[in-house]
N, C-alpha and C positions, 0 to 999 in steps of 0.2 A: 576451336572450332577448326581453323584453317589446317591444323594439323591433324586433326581426325579424319576431316576430308581427303587428305593426301593419303593417309595411311589406308583408309578404306577403299580409296581410288585403285592404290597397289594390289589390293586383295580381291577387287573386282572379278577378273578371270576364274580366280579360285571358287569364288562364293557362286558365280553362275555356275561351274562345273560340278556343285554338289549332287552326288546319285542319289536317286530316288530311294526310298528306305520302305514304302509300303508293304504289307504281308499280304501275300494272296489271301482272297475271301475273308478278310478281315476289315472291318471298319477302324480306320488308323487314326488317332489324335498325337498331332505332332506338337512339341513344345519347342519353343525358340529360345530355350535357356537349360542350365545343367539340372541335373536330377537333385531335387532338394531345394531348390531355388523358389522364389516367392511367385513365378509363373509355372512353375512345374507342380505346385500342390493343385491349385484349381484344374489343372488338366488329368492329373490322375483321381483327383476325387469324381470328376465329371465321367471319366471313364469307367467306373465303378457303379455307375446308375445310368448312364445313358442308353445302353444296351436294352434295356426295359422299355423305352420309349421311342425307338427306332424301327421303322417297317421291317418286321423278319428277324427282329432281335439278335443282330450279328454280334460275334464276339468283337471285343474292343483289344486294341493294341496301342498302347504309347509308346513313341518313339521321340526321343530328345535329339534336337538338332540345333545346338548353341552357334553363336556366332556375329560379333558386330552388331549387339543389342538388337537381334530378331531380324538383320538385313538378311542372312543367309536363309532362312526359313522363308521370309517374305518371297526372295527371289526364286525358290523352289515351288512355292504355292501358285506364283504367276505362271512359272513356265513349264513346270513338270508334273504338278499333283492332277492326277485324273478328275475330269470335271462331270463324273457319274455321282457324286454324292458320298463316294467311301473313303474321303480323306479330309479331314478339317484340321485347323491349328490354331493354339492360342498362340499371339505373337505378341511383342511389345507395343505400348501404345506409343510409343517414340516413334514409330515407323512413319507415322505422320509428318512429325516435325524434319525427321531426316530426308523426307522426299522434297519438302518444301523449301529446305535449306540448300537444295543441290547436291546433296550427297551423291558422289559419281559411283557408289556402289549399289546403288538402290536401282533395281531393274524392273519397277513396278509401279503403278499408278495405285494409291490406296483407295482412291473411290472406285476401282474397277473390282476389288475383292467383294465377295456376297459377306457383308457383315453379320454373324448369327446372334449376337449379342455379348455381354459381359457379365460377369459374376458378381460384379462391385465397381463402385468408384474407388477414387484414392484421394486421402488428404495428406500431403507433407505436414511436419509441424517443424520449427526450429527451436529448440529445448535447451536449457542449460542447466548443469548440475547445481545443487542447492548451495555450493561456495562460490559461484560465479558472482563475479562484481556486478554485471549487468541481471537484473530481476524483471525488468518489461523491456517492452518493444522501445519504448521511448529512451530506455537507458542505451539500448543498442545503436540508437542514433547518435548518442553522445560520446561513446568510448568504445574503443574496438573488443570485438567477443571472437575468440580463438573458437574455429568450428573445424572439426574432423571430418574427413571425407575418403572414399577409395579412391577411383580413377577420376580425372578431367573430365570424363563424357558420363559419368554416373551424376544422378541426382543429387546425392550428397555433396556433391561440388557445384552442378548447375544452378540448383535452388537458392542458396545464398548468394551467389554470383547475379542472379536476376532481381533478387529482391534487393540486394544493394543498388543496383542501377536503377531501379523504378521507386524504391522508398526511402532513400537516404541510409540505409542500415550501414553498419559498419562489420560486418562479419569477414574476418581473414581466415581464409581457407587453407587448411594444412591436408594436401594428399598423399595417399600412399598407405593407408591402411589397410589390412586385408580383412575387409567385411565390417559391416555393422556393429558386429559383437566385438572386434577390435577397438571400434571408436566408443562404444560404450566404457570397457575397461579402461581407456585412456582417460574417459570423463570421471571416473570414477577414482583413478589414481591423481587426479588434478593436472594432466599433462595437457589438457585442453578446456574448455568452457562448455561445450557442446556440440551439438549436430541438428542438422536439417534431413530428417528422416521420416518415411511413411509412418504415420499415426498408429496403424494397428503393429508394424514391428517394434516401434516403442512400447507400446502397451504389452507385448509380449515380455518384453525385457522388465518393464516396471506394471505389472498387472493392476495395480491401484489407478494407472490413468491419472485422470486431472486431479486425484487427492493424494498423488504420491508426494510424500514429504522430500522426497529428494531430486523433484523437476520444478524448475519455473518453465512453463510454457508461453514463448514470446509472440508467435505470430503462425498464424494456419494459411497453407497455400493451397488450393485448388480449385476448381471449377464454379464451385458454391459453397458458403459456409458450412461446415459439419456441425448439426445440433447438438453434438454430444461435447463440443467445445464451443459452447455459447458464450462463454468471458474471455475467449479467446481473440485478439484483433485477427481481422481478415484482411489478408493483403490486398484486394481489391480496393478495399477503404483507405489504405494507407499509401498509394499511388499519389506521386506528386502533380499530375494533370491526366487530363482527358487521353492524351496521345501515350502516355505511359499506361493508361488503364486498359487501353486498346490492345497493345505490346502484350500485357501481362493476361488477357483474356486467349490471345493466341497461345502463349506458354503454357496454359493451365488448362484449356479447353480438353485435351485429351485425357486429364485425368476423371472427367464423367465418365471413361468407359475404361477403367484402369488394367481391367484383365479381360480383353477382348477374344474372342474366338470368329474365326473366318473360314468362308470355302473358298477355293480357286474362282478366278475372273471366269465368265462362260459357263458358269454352271448353270443348268436349266433352271427356268423361273418355278418348275413345280418342284424339282428338287430341292431348289433354295428355299422355298416355303415350306418344306417338310422337313429340311434341318433346323429352320429358326422355330419351329414348333416343336420339335424333339428338344431343342436345346432349353427353351422356356417352360416347357413341361418337366424336364429334369431339374432344373433349378428351383422349381417350385414343389418339387416332391420332398415331403416329409422327411424321407429317409436320405435324401441327398443332404438336406439342412441340416439334420443331425448328425450326419458323419462329417460334414465340413466343421461343424460347431466343434467336434472331437478333434479336429486337425486343426483347429485355432484358425481358421479361414474365414474372413468377412464373407457373407453373402447378401447383397442387396441388387438384385439383379436388375438390367437394362435388356429391354427387347431389341432385336437388330436393327428393325425399320427405324427406331431413335437413333442406334449408333450409326448407321447410315446417314442418316441427316446430319448429325454432327460431324461425320467425316466432310461429307460433301460440302459445309458451311466452313471448315477448317482449310479445304483446299481452295476455297473462293478468297482466303485472307490475300488483301492488297501487299504486293511484294515490298512496298517501303515499310510495312509492319513487319514484314518476316525479316528484311534486313535490321532492322533495330533490334528484334529479338536475338538474332545472329551475333550482332555485335555485344550484346549483355551477356553471352554465354562463353566468350572466347576467353 
């Protein structure tokens, strides 16, 4: 985490200088990740339908602004986006954690954004291949489990690290894989035992899900238990004490709004209310739901008022809890 903060601090002047990209006369949806990513898909599916639910039925433009796990886009939305309701963005849910942990590249306060809602929550699962020695979470507390990850700042690395810290598991993380597909391939080849990744990503790889003969699901990690994983241990129930549970709640609270959309700070109240209504009307539109289903995208929407309340609760977390979380993810 310390190395990550130093890197992003060095990049801060560049992040702040990112140019505005909004197209004249269009309603713009910014995406804080590359095209084809997990954040890109909700933005593009929303773009195909939200025009019917916005006043004046404007044309919609999608612009990708990747960088620093969503911080580049967060800085743009806070400092440069117009406040007239013509630009919204889907940002990484981790911007809350980055802001709380004192990331010097962050030039915004998450609670100041107008949170419009989220298309879905997120559950991470730590799974192992069928030949792995560990078959259950109890096994993972007794013996080392080789886990593949991409970068040090990605959830594939962070989740097993903090699960180790607060539950006593023995996940050994190997970083450097170029995406989860490469991790899945490594599991099939026996190079590693498993991965801690988003459950919806794993289901795309193994559509049988919990019934897959190839996988053993050791633990689920999220803001609350996933009902489709009812027989899988929930991380909060495995914490060693109340202090660890409190820290886990801080680390996982953001997963309740995994794919969040925002409008800039200072957006007038009437514009904010209109955008929130348009967002919820869109994600409940049968045409949107069907499109999302065809795209393999989870839809379980959360309204903006609820997300805003959750953001405020996260930002009120005592700093001693934040410091424990930071230590567990270094």
